[in-house]
N, C-alpha and C positions, 0 to 999 in steps of 0.2 A: 597180587589181583585181590581187590578186596570184595567182601559179599555184600552184595545189595540187597536189602529187607525191604519188603512191601510194606507202606504205611498206610497208604490211602487210596482208595478206587474210586472210580466215578463213572457211572452207566450214562454214555451219552444220550442226551433226550432226541426225539425225533426231530428230524427237520434240521439237524445241525450235523456239519461235517467238520470232524477235527482232524487236522494233521501234525504230526510232529516231525521236525526235521531238525537237528544239531540246536537243541536248545530252544527252538522256536516254535509256538505252539499257534497255530493258526485254525479260526472258526470262521465258518462260513454258511450262512443261513439265508432266510428269506428276505431278511432287511439289508443284507451287505455282508462284507467278509473284515474280518479285524485280526490282528495279531499281538501277541505278545513274548519277548524274549525272555527265557527261564534259563539263568545261567547259573551253576553253582558247581564246586568240586565236589560237594559230597551228598548231593541231592539231584536227582535225575527223573526225566518224565518219559514215559514208554505208552504205546497203543498197543492192544490186542482185541481185534475185533471191534466191537461198540463200547470199549472199556479202556478208559484211561487210567494209568496207575504212576504213583510217585513213590520212588524207592530211595532208600537212605543208606550211605555205607557205614555212617557213623550215627548211632542212637543217643545223641546229648539234646539239650536244650536248645541248641542253636539250630540244629537240623529241623527239632519238631516244629519250631517257628517259622522257618523257611517253608514247610510242607503246609503248615495253616496258610500263609501267605499265597504260595503258589494254588491252594485249593479253591480259596477265595478268589483269585483271578480268574481262576478256568471257569468256575461257575458265571462269573460275570461277564466273560467273553459270550458262553451261551445265551445267558439271558438278553444281552445286549444284540446278537445278531436274530434271535426269536422275537423278542416283545420289544427291546430298546429301552431307552431310560429319557427321563424328562425332569428338569429343574425349573422351578419357577422363582422369580425374584420379585421382590416389590419396590418400587419407584416411590420415595417418601420425600417430600418436600413441603415445607412450611413457608419460608422467606420469599424464594425465587422459583417461580414455575421451570423446572427443566425440560429439555427436549432430549430425547434419547432416539437414534437412529442407528441403522445398520447400513454400512458402506464398506462393501467387498468383504476382507476378512476382520474389520475392525468394527467395534462398537463406539458410537461418538454420542458422549455426554455433553449438551450445550447449555449455557446458561446456569452452570452450577455454582450456586452461591452467588451469581451476579457476574460470574468470570468471563472475560470476553473471549480467551480462547478454549475449545472443546479439551475435554479429558478424553481419553483413548484408551480402549482397552482392546486386546488381541483375541481373537476368536481360534480356539486350539482345533487342530483336526478338520474332521467332517461335521462338527458341531453347526446345527441349524438354529439361528437366532432370529426370534421374532417379537415384535413390541405390539402389545395389545392393551391400550388404555394406560392403568397405572403397572402393568406388570410385563416382565421380559420373560420369555418363554424359551427355553433351550432344550432341543431333542437331538437324539444321536444314539450310535451303537457303542461308542466306547466311553464308559464311564469315568475313565480318568481326565479323557479330553474335556468332557462335560464339567467335572469339577474344577478343572483348571480355568475353563472359560468362565464360569460363574466365579471363581474366586478372583480372577483379572478384572471382572465387572465390579465387584463389591470393592477392591482394592483399589480401583481408579477414581471413587468417589468417598475415598478415606478423607477426613477432616483434620487439619493439624492447625493448632494454635487458637482454637476456638472451644468454647464451653460447649463439651459434647452432651449437656444435659439440656441446654437450651438449642443448640444448631444441630437437630438430628435428621437435617438432611442427608440422603444418599440412596443407595440401592443396595437392599439385602436379601439374602437367601430365605426364602420361605421353605420350599420344599426340595429335597434333592434324594 
């Protein structure tokens, strides 16, 4: 049996309910519910009252790195269900005016560099996407899903085979 040493504690903020069950941390708040699976042989998460604790069995560089990552993930879960996250992307074109629209769980970019077929980006999770003028606004409670969706949209308008100093058309992340 190994000795588990407490390395990080977190007082759960008001309005957030955290539950830990078999390596899954689930956060519930006023904006919704989200979860993260945190599994490792040398690091574990436990709850005691309104305090969440991360324990390690081996105190080495790898375990300390995992503790820092998990601490950041847990704080993001709590921030997401209380205040939410927002990403802002800018639609930039000089040659051909592109049209951006949301259809189901996809973002369609039409007339990009005069192309006939639309470029499509997947919307991850419960991310809400809206297009307002030359801005694409992403809102949600899961920071990973928002980041993945923003990256998918930016990647969909990546230009290949052109001089990037001249052809600066695309959709780019401004704030995240």
